[in-house]
DSSP file (Angstrom, degrees, kcal/mol; ACC not computed):
  #  RESIDUE AA STRUCTURE BP1 BP2  ACC     N-H-->O    O-->H-N    N-H-->O    O-->H-N    TCO  KAPPA ALPHA  PHI   PSI    X-CA   Y-CA   Z-CA
    1    1 A M              0   0    0      0, 0.0     2,-0.5     0, 0.0     0, 0.0   0.000 360.0 360.0 360.0 133.0    9.2    2.3  -19.1
    2    2 A M        +     0   0    0      2,-0.0     2,-0.4     0, 0.0     0, 0.0  -0.888 360.0 177.7-106.9 134.5    8.2    1.5  -22.7
    3    3 A V        -     0   0    0     -2,-0.5     5,-0.1     9,-0.0     2,-0.1  -0.998  33.9-110.8-135.8 137.0    4.9   -0.1  -23.5
    4    4 A R    >>  -     0   0    0     -2,-0.4     3,-1.8     1,-0.1     4,-0.5  -0.424  28.1-125.3 -64.2 140.3    3.4   -0.9  -26.8
    5    5 A E  G >4 S+     0   0    0      1,-0.3     3,-1.1     2,-0.2     4,-0.4   0.858 111.0  57.9 -56.9 -36.7    0.4    1.3  -27.5
    6    6 A S  G 34 S+     0   0    0      1,-0.2    -1,-0.3     2,-0.1     3,-0.1   0.675 108.7  46.9 -68.6 -16.1   -1.8   -1.8  -28.1
    7    7 A E  G X> S+     0   0    0     -3,-1.8     4,-1.3     1,-0.1     3,-0.9   0.414  81.0 100.4-104.6  -0.2   -0.9   -3.0  -24.5
    8    8 A L  H XX S+     0   0    0     -3,-1.1     4,-3.1    -4,-0.5     3,-0.6   0.897  79.4  53.3 -54.2 -46.4   -1.5    0.3  -22.7
    9    9 A A  H 34 S+     0   0    0     -4,-0.4    -1,-0.3     1,-0.2    -2,-0.1   0.802 112.2  45.8 -62.2 -29.0   -5.0   -0.7  -21.4
   10   10 A D  H <4 S+     0   0    0     -3,-0.9    -1,-0.2    -4,-0.1    -2,-0.2   0.698 124.0  31.5 -84.7 -20.7   -3.6   -3.9  -19.9
   11   11 A V  H << S+     0   0    0     -4,-1.3     2,-0.4    -3,-0.6    -2,-0.2   0.800 112.7  53.5-108.1 -39.2   -0.5   -2.3  -18.3
   12   12 A I     <  -     0   0    0     -4,-3.1     2,-0.3    -5,-0.3    -1,-0.2  -0.847  60.4-169.1-107.9 134.3   -1.4    1.2  -17.3
   13   13 A R        -     0   0    0     -2,-0.4     3,-0.1    -3,-0.1    -3,-0.0  -0.859  29.4-104.0-116.7 157.6   -4.3    2.2  -15.1
   14   14 A K        -     0   0    0     -2,-0.3     3,-0.1     1,-0.1    -1,-0.0  -0.457  44.8 -97.5 -74.2 149.6   -5.7    5.6  -14.4
   15   15 A P        -     0   0    0      0, 0.0    -1,-0.1     0, 0.0     2,-0.1  -0.290  48.5 -98.1 -61.9 154.5   -5.0    7.2  -11.1
   16   16 A I        -     0   0    0      1,-0.1     2,-0.1    -3,-0.1    -3,-0.0  -0.360  34.6-121.6 -74.9 156.5   -7.7    6.9   -8.5
   17   17 A E     >  -     0   0    0     -3,-0.1     4,-2.4    -2,-0.1     5,-0.2  -0.392  31.7 -97.2 -89.4 170.8  -10.2    9.6   -7.8
   18   18 A K  H  > S+     0   0    0      1,-0.2     4,-2.1    78,-0.2     5,-0.2   0.895 123.6  52.5 -57.9 -43.7  -10.8   11.3   -4.5
   19   19 A S  H  > S+     0   0    0      1,-0.2     4,-1.5     2,-0.2    -1,-0.2   0.892 111.3  47.0 -62.6 -38.8  -13.8    9.1   -3.6
   20   20 A E  H  > S+     0   0    0      2,-0.2     4,-2.2     1,-0.2    -1,-0.2   0.878 108.7  55.4 -69.3 -37.6  -11.7    6.0   -4.3
   21   21 A A  H  X S+     0   0    0     -4,-2.4     4,-2.3     1,-0.2    -2,-0.2   0.887 106.2  51.2 -61.5 -39.4   -8.8    7.4   -2.2
   22   22 A Q  H  X S+     0   0    0     -4,-2.1     4,-2.2     1,-0.2    -1,-0.2   0.871 108.7  51.4 -66.1 -36.1  -11.2    7.8    0.7
   23   23 A K  H  X S+     0   0    0     -4,-1.5     4,-2.3     2,-0.2    -2,-0.2   0.881 108.3  52.0 -66.4 -37.8  -12.3    4.2    0.3
   24   24 A V  H  X S+     0   0    0     -4,-2.2     4,-2.1     2,-0.2    -2,-0.2   0.923 109.4  49.1 -64.6 -43.9   -8.6    3.1    0.3
   25   25 A L  H  X S+     0   0    0     -4,-2.3     4,-1.6     1,-0.2    -2,-0.2   0.915 111.9  48.9 -61.3 -42.1   -8.0    5.0    3.6
   26   26 A A  H  X S+     0   0    0     -4,-2.2     4,-2.3     1,-0.2    -1,-0.2   0.891 108.2  54.9 -62.8 -38.8  -11.1    3.4    5.1
   27   27 A H  H  X S+     0   0    0     -4,-2.3     4,-2.5     1,-0.2    -2,-0.2   0.880 102.8  56.2 -62.8 -38.6   -9.8    0.0    3.9
   28   28 A I  H  < S+     0   0    0     -4,-2.1    -1,-0.2     1,-0.2    -2,-0.2   0.937 112.9  41.7 -57.8 -45.3   -6.6    0.5    5.7
   29   29 A G  H  < S+     0   0    0     -4,-1.6    -2,-0.2     1,-0.2    -1,-0.2   0.850 120.9  40.5 -71.1 -34.5   -8.5    1.1    8.9
   30   30 A E  H  < S+     0   0    0     -4,-2.3    -2,-0.2    -5,-0.1    -1,-0.2   0.715  84.9 107.5 -90.2 -22.4  -11.0   -1.8    8.4
   31   31 A W     <  +     0   0    0     -4,-2.5    -4,-0.0    -5,-0.2     0, 0.0  -0.369  35.2 172.1 -65.4 128.7   -8.8   -4.5    7.0
   32   32 A I        +     0   0    0     -2,-0.1    -1,-0.1     2,-0.0    -4,-0.0  -0.023  25.1 140.1-127.0  30.3   -8.2   -7.3    9.6
   33   33 A G        -     0   0    0      1,-0.1     2,-0.3    27,-0.0     0, 0.0  -0.090  43.3-127.9 -65.6 171.3   -6.4   -9.9    7.4
   34   34 A S        -     0   0    0      0, 0.0     2,-0.3     0, 0.0    -1,-0.1  -0.821  12.1-148.4-121.8 162.9   -3.5  -11.9    8.8
   35   35 A T        -     0   0    0     -2,-0.3     7,-0.1    29,-0.1     6,-0.0  -0.905  31.1 -91.9-128.2 158.0    0.0  -12.5    7.5
   36   36 A S        -     0   0    0     -2,-0.3     6,-0.0     1,-0.1    -1,-0.0  -0.316  20.9-138.6 -66.1 148.5    2.3  -15.5    7.9
   37   37 A E  S    S+     0   0    0      5,-0.0     2,-0.6     4,-0.0    -1,-0.1   0.692  85.6  87.8 -79.1 -20.0    4.7  -15.6   10.8
   38   38 A E  S  > S-     0   0    0      1,-0.2     4,-2.6     2,-0.0     5,-0.2  -0.719  74.3-147.9 -82.3 121.4    7.4  -17.0    8.4
   39   39 A W  H  > S+     0   0    0     -2,-0.6     4,-2.7     1,-0.2    -1,-0.2   0.849  93.7  52.9 -60.3 -36.7    9.1  -14.0    6.8
   40   40 A K  H  > S+     0   0    0      2,-0.2     4,-1.9     1,-0.2    -1,-0.2   0.927 112.9  42.5 -68.2 -45.0    9.8  -15.8    3.5
   41   41 A T  H  > S+     0   0    0      2,-0.2     4,-2.0     1,-0.2    -2,-0.2   0.928 116.5  49.0 -64.1 -45.9    6.2  -16.8    3.0
   42   42 A R  H  X S+     0   0    0     -4,-2.6     4,-2.8     1,-0.2     5,-0.2   0.907 109.2  53.2 -59.8 -43.5    5.0  -13.4    4.1
   43   43 A S  H  X S+     0   0    0     -4,-2.7     4,-2.5    -5,-0.2    -1,-0.2   0.889 107.5  50.4 -61.7 -41.7    7.4  -11.7    1.8
   44   44 A K  H  X S+     0   0    0     -4,-1.9     4,-1.9     2,-0.2    -1,-0.2   0.924 113.2  45.3 -63.8 -44.7    6.3  -13.6   -1.3
   45   45 A V  H  X S+     0   0    0     -4,-2.0     4,-1.7     1,-0.2    -2,-0.2   0.930 114.9  47.6 -64.9 -45.6    2.6  -12.8   -0.6
   46   46 A Q  H  X S+     0   0    0     -4,-2.8     4,-2.4     1,-0.2    -2,-0.2   0.897 109.6  53.7 -63.4 -39.8    3.3   -9.2    0.1
   47   47 A Q  H  X S+     0   0    0     -4,-2.5     4,-2.8     1,-0.2    -1,-0.2   0.882 104.9  53.9 -64.4 -38.3    5.5   -8.9   -3.0
   48   48 A R  H  X S+     0   0    0     -4,-1.9     4,-1.8     1,-0.2    -1,-0.2   0.912 110.5  47.3 -61.0 -41.2    2.7  -10.2   -5.2
   49   49 A K  H  X S+     0   0    0     -4,-1.7     4,-1.4     2,-0.2     5,-0.4   0.901 112.3  49.2 -67.0 -40.5    0.4   -7.5   -3.9
   50   50 A L  H  < S+     0   0    0     -4,-2.4    -2,-0.2     1,-0.2     3,-0.2   0.913 111.0  49.8 -64.1 -42.2    3.1   -4.8   -4.4
   51   51 A D  H  < S+     0   0    0     -4,-2.8    -1,-0.2     1,-0.2    -2,-0.2   0.836 104.3  59.8 -65.8 -32.9    3.7   -6.0   -8.0
   52   52 A D  H  < S-     0   0    0     -4,-1.8    -1,-0.2    -5,-0.2    -2,-0.2   0.884  90.0-154.8 -62.7 -39.7   -0.1   -5.9   -8.6
   53   53 A G     <  +     0   0    0     -4,-1.4    -3,-0.1     1,-0.3    -1,-0.1   0.457  36.1 150.5  78.7   0.2   -0.2   -2.2   -7.8
   54   54 A N     >  -     0   0    0     -5,-0.4     4,-2.7     1,-0.1     3,-0.4  -0.501  49.1-134.7 -64.8 128.4   -3.8   -2.2   -6.8
   55   55 A P  H  > S+     0   0    0      0, 0.0     4,-2.1     0, 0.0    -1,-0.1   0.837 105.0  52.1 -57.2 -34.0   -4.3    0.5   -4.2
   56   56 A F  H  > S+     0   0    0      2,-0.2     4,-1.6     1,-0.2     5,-0.1   0.878 110.5  47.7 -70.6 -36.5   -6.4   -1.8   -2.0
   57   57 A S  H  > S+     0   0    0     -3,-0.4     4,-2.2     2,-0.2    -1,-0.2   0.910 111.5  50.6 -66.7 -43.1   -3.7   -4.5   -2.1
   58   58 A L  H  X S+     0   0    0     -4,-2.7     4,-2.9     1,-0.2    -2,-0.2   0.893 107.5  54.7 -60.1 -39.3   -1.0   -1.8   -1.3
   59   59 A A  H  X S+     0   0    0     -4,-2.1     4,-2.7    -5,-0.2    -1,-0.2   0.883 107.3  49.9 -62.3 -38.9   -3.2   -0.7    1.6
   60   60 A E  H  X S+     0   0    0     -4,-1.6     4,-2.5     2,-0.2     5,-0.2   0.916 112.0  46.9 -66.9 -43.4   -3.2   -4.3    3.0
   61   61 A V  H  X S+     0   0    0     -4,-2.2     4,-2.3     2,-0.2     5,-0.2   0.946 113.5  49.9 -61.0 -47.5    0.6   -4.6    2.7
   62   62 A Y  H  X S+     0   0    0     -4,-2.9     4,-2.4     1,-0.2     5,-0.2   0.943 113.3  44.1 -57.6 -51.5    1.0   -1.2    4.4
   63   63 A K  H  X S+     0   0    0     -4,-2.7     4,-2.4     1,-0.2     5,-0.2   0.936 112.5  51.2 -62.7 -46.8   -1.3   -1.9    7.3
   64   64 A A  H  X S+     0   0    0     -4,-2.5     4,-1.6     1,-0.2    -1,-0.2   0.898 115.3  42.6 -57.6 -41.0    0.1   -5.4    8.0
   65   65 A L  H  X S+     0   0    0     -4,-2.3     4,-2.4    -5,-0.2    -1,-0.2   0.814 109.8  55.4 -80.8 -29.8    3.6   -4.1    8.0
   66   66 A V  H  X S+     0   0    0     -4,-2.4     4,-2.4    -5,-0.2    -2,-0.2   0.915 109.5  49.1 -63.6 -41.5    2.9   -1.0   10.1
   67   67 A L  H  X S+     0   0    0     -4,-2.4     4,-1.7     2,-0.2    -2,-0.2   0.892 111.0  49.1 -65.3 -38.6    1.3   -3.3   12.7
   68   68 A R  H  X>S+     0   0    0     -4,-1.6     5,-2.7    -5,-0.2     4,-0.8   0.900 109.7  52.6 -65.0 -39.8    4.4   -5.5   12.6
   69   69 A K  H ><5S+     0   0    0     -4,-2.4     3,-0.9     1,-0.2    -2,-0.2   0.925 108.4  49.7 -61.0 -44.7    6.6   -2.4   13.0
   70   70 A E  H 3<5S+     0   0    0     -4,-2.4    -1,-0.2     1,-0.3    -2,-0.2   0.849 112.1  48.6 -62.3 -34.1    4.6   -1.3   16.0
   71   71 A A  H 3<5S-     0   0    0     -4,-1.7    -1,-0.3    -5,-0.2    -2,-0.2   0.555 113.6-120.8 -82.3  -8.4    5.1   -4.9   17.5
   72   72 A G  T <<5S+     0   0    0     -3,-0.9    -3,-0.2    -4,-0.8    -2,-0.1   0.793  79.9 116.7  75.5  28.6    8.8   -4.7   16.7
   73   73 A T      < +     0   0    0     -5,-2.7     2,-0.4    -6,-0.1    -4,-0.2  -0.009  31.1 134.9-120.8  30.4    8.7   -7.8   14.5
   74   74 A L        -     0   0    0     -6,-0.3     2,-0.1    -5,-0.2    -9,-0.0  -0.638  39.7-152.2 -80.5 132.7    9.8   -6.4   11.1
   75   75 A S     >  -     0   0    0     -2,-0.4     4,-2.2     1,-0.1     5,-0.1  -0.402  35.1 -98.6 -87.2 175.7   12.3   -8.4    9.1
   76   76 A G  H  > S+     0   0    0      2,-0.2     4,-1.9     1,-0.2     5,-0.2   0.914 127.4  49.1 -61.6 -43.4   14.6   -6.7    6.6
   77   77 A A  H  > S+     0   0    0      1,-0.2     4,-2.4     2,-0.2    -1,-0.2   0.895 108.8  54.3 -63.3 -39.5   12.4   -7.7    3.7
   78   78 A D  H  > S+     0   0    0      1,-0.2     4,-2.8     2,-0.2     5,-0.2   0.915 105.7  52.3 -59.5 -43.8    9.4   -6.3    5.7
   79   79 A R  H  X S+     0   0    0     -4,-2.2     4,-2.2     1,-0.2    -1,-0.2   0.917 110.9  47.2 -60.7 -43.9   11.1   -3.0    6.1
   80   80 A N  H  X S+     0   0    0     -4,-1.9     4,-2.2     1,-0.2    -1,-0.2   0.911 114.4  46.6 -63.4 -43.0   11.8   -2.7    2.3
   81   81 A Q  H  X S+     0   0    0     -4,-2.4     4,-2.7     2,-0.2     5,-0.2   0.852 110.3  53.0 -71.2 -34.0    8.2   -3.7    1.5
   82   82 A L  H  X S+     0   0    0     -4,-2.8     4,-2.6     2,-0.2     5,-0.2   0.933 110.3  48.5 -62.8 -45.4    6.8   -1.3    4.0
   83   83 A S  H  X S+     0   0    0     -4,-2.2     4,-2.4    -5,-0.2    -2,-0.2   0.920 113.6  46.4 -60.8 -44.7    8.8    1.5    2.5
   84   84 A K  H  X S+     0   0    0     -4,-2.2     4,-2.6     2,-0.2     5,-0.3   0.922 113.8  47.4 -65.9 -44.6    7.7    0.6   -1.0
   85   85 A S  H  X S+     0   0    0     -4,-2.7     4,-2.4     1,-0.2     5,-0.3   0.909 113.5  48.6 -65.1 -40.5    4.0    0.3   -0.1
   86   86 A E  H  X S+     0   0    0     -4,-2.6     4,-2.5    -5,-0.2     5,-0.3   0.924 113.4  47.2 -64.9 -43.9    4.1    3.6    1.8
   87   87 A Q  H  X S+     0   0    0     -4,-2.4     4,-1.9    -5,-0.2     5,-0.2   0.957 116.6  41.5 -63.5 -51.7    5.8    5.4   -1.1
   88   88 A C  H  X S+     0   0    0     -4,-2.6     4,-1.7     1,-0.2    -2,-0.2   0.928 120.1  43.0 -63.1 -46.2    3.5    4.1   -3.8
   89   89 A L  H  X S+     0   0    0     -4,-2.4     4,-2.8    -5,-0.3     5,-0.3   0.915 113.1  50.2 -70.0 -43.8    0.3    4.4   -1.8
   90   90 A S  H  X S+     0   0    0     -4,-2.5     4,-2.7    -5,-0.3     5,-0.2   0.885 109.8  51.6 -65.0 -37.5    1.0    7.9   -0.3
   91   91 A E  H  X S+     0   0    0     -4,-1.9     4,-1.8    -5,-0.3    -1,-0.2   0.929 113.8  43.3 -64.1 -44.3    1.9    9.3   -3.7
   92   92 A E  H  X S+     0   0    0     -4,-1.7     4,-2.1    -5,-0.2    -2,-0.2   0.917 116.9  45.9 -69.4 -42.1   -1.3    8.1   -5.3
   93   93 A L  H  X S+     0   0    0     -4,-2.8     4,-3.0     2,-0.2     5,-0.3   0.908 110.5  53.8 -66.5 -41.1   -3.5    9.1   -2.3
   94   94 A A  H  X>S+     0   0    0     -4,-2.7     5,-1.7    -5,-0.3     4,-1.1   0.911 111.0  46.3 -60.0 -42.6   -1.8   12.5   -2.0
   95   95 A A  H  <5S+     0   0    0     -4,-1.8    -1,-0.2    -5,-0.2    -2,-0.2   0.918 115.6  45.4 -66.2 -43.0   -2.6   13.2   -5.7
   96   96 A A  H  <5S+     0   0    0     -4,-2.1   -78,-0.2     1,-0.2    -2,-0.2   0.877 120.2  39.1 -69.1 -37.9   -6.2   12.1   -5.4
   97   97 A L  H  <5S-     0   0    0     -4,-3.0    -1,-0.2    -5,-0.2    -2,-0.2   0.547 103.5-129.1 -88.9  -8.3   -6.9   13.9   -2.2
   98   98 A N  T  <5 +     0   0    0     -4,-1.1    -3,-0.2    -5,-0.3    -4,-0.1   0.930  63.8 132.5  57.3  47.9   -4.9   17.0   -3.2
   99   99 A K      < -     0   0    0     -5,-1.7    -1,-0.2    -6,-0.2    -2,-0.1  -0.889  64.6 -91.4-124.8 155.4   -2.9   16.9    0.1
  100  100 A P     >  -     0   0    0      0, 0.0     4,-2.1     0, 0.0     5,-0.2  -0.303  37.5-116.2 -62.3 152.4    0.8   17.2    0.8
  101  101 A L  H  > S+     0   0    0      1,-0.2     4,-2.4     2,-0.2     5,-0.2   0.889 114.0  53.1 -57.3 -43.6    2.7   13.9    1.0
  102  102 A V  H  > S+     0   0    0      1,-0.2     4,-1.7     2,-0.2    -1,-0.2   0.912 109.9  47.7 -61.9 -43.0    3.5   14.3    4.6
  103  103 A K  H  > S+     0   0    0      1,-0.2     4,-2.1     2,-0.2    -1,-0.2   0.878 110.5  52.5 -66.1 -37.5   -0.1   14.9    5.6
  104  104 A T  H  X S+     0   0    0     -4,-2.1     4,-2.4     1,-0.2    -2,-0.2   0.894 106.3  52.9 -65.7 -40.1   -1.2   11.9    3.5
  105  105 A C  H  X S+     0   0    0     -4,-2.4     4,-2.6     1,-0.2    -1,-0.2   0.884 108.2  51.1 -62.6 -38.0    1.4    9.7    5.4
  106  106 A V  H  X S+     0   0    0     -4,-1.7     4,-2.7     2,-0.2     5,-0.2   0.916 109.2  50.6 -64.8 -43.1   -0.1   10.8    8.7
  107  107 A L  H  X S+     0   0    0     -4,-2.1     4,-2.2     1,-0.2    -2,-0.2   0.913 111.9  48.2 -59.6 -43.0   -3.6   10.0    7.5
  108  108 A M  H  X S+     0   0    0     -4,-2.4     4,-2.2     2,-0.2    -2,-0.2   0.931 112.6  47.0 -64.2 -46.2   -2.4    6.5    6.4
  109  109 A E  H  X S+     0   0    0     -4,-2.6     4,-2.1     1,-0.2    -2,-0.2   0.912 111.8  50.6 -64.6 -42.1   -0.6    5.8    9.7
  110  110 A N  H  X S+     0   0    0     -4,-2.7     4,-1.2     1,-0.2    -1,-0.2   0.904 110.8  49.7 -61.5 -40.9   -3.6    7.0   11.8
  111  111 A A  H  < S+     0   0    0     -4,-2.2    -1,-0.2    -5,-0.2    -2,-0.2   0.895 112.5  47.8 -64.0 -39.6   -5.9    4.7    9.7
  112  112 A A  H  < S+     0   0    0     -4,-2.2    -2,-0.2     1,-0.2    -1,-0.2   0.847 117.4  40.0 -70.9 -33.8   -3.6    1.8   10.3
  113  113 A L  H  <        0   0    0     -4,-2.1    -1,-0.2     1,-0.2    -2,-0.2   0.543 360.0 360.0 -97.2  -7.1   -3.2    2.2   14.0
  114  114 A N     <        0   0    0     -4,-1.2    -1,-0.2    -5,-0.2    -2,-0.1   0.436 360.0 360.0-107.7 360.0   -6.7    3.2   15.0
């Protein structure tokens, strides 16, 4: 991806620190938001959060879709968005926590389901 140097501050953010990563994991566990039952509406809202790239927004997408997966109500779009949220979030958390990716995914899933 190419970005003009003058636009870097608006486009690129620094990776989160360990303390922020712990807050994101806590947010996964504590977030109790709801999502639309209509897959198309839900998909648009989730996609906006994914495009934003904010770790807390990614955490909300991840939790909402993990819960849908557990309930057996994931659509095709949901599966793609779950995969994307898990990949983006786990990579950033793993780097911040200095943990292997697999271990980070387990931490995320435990936070979402407990």
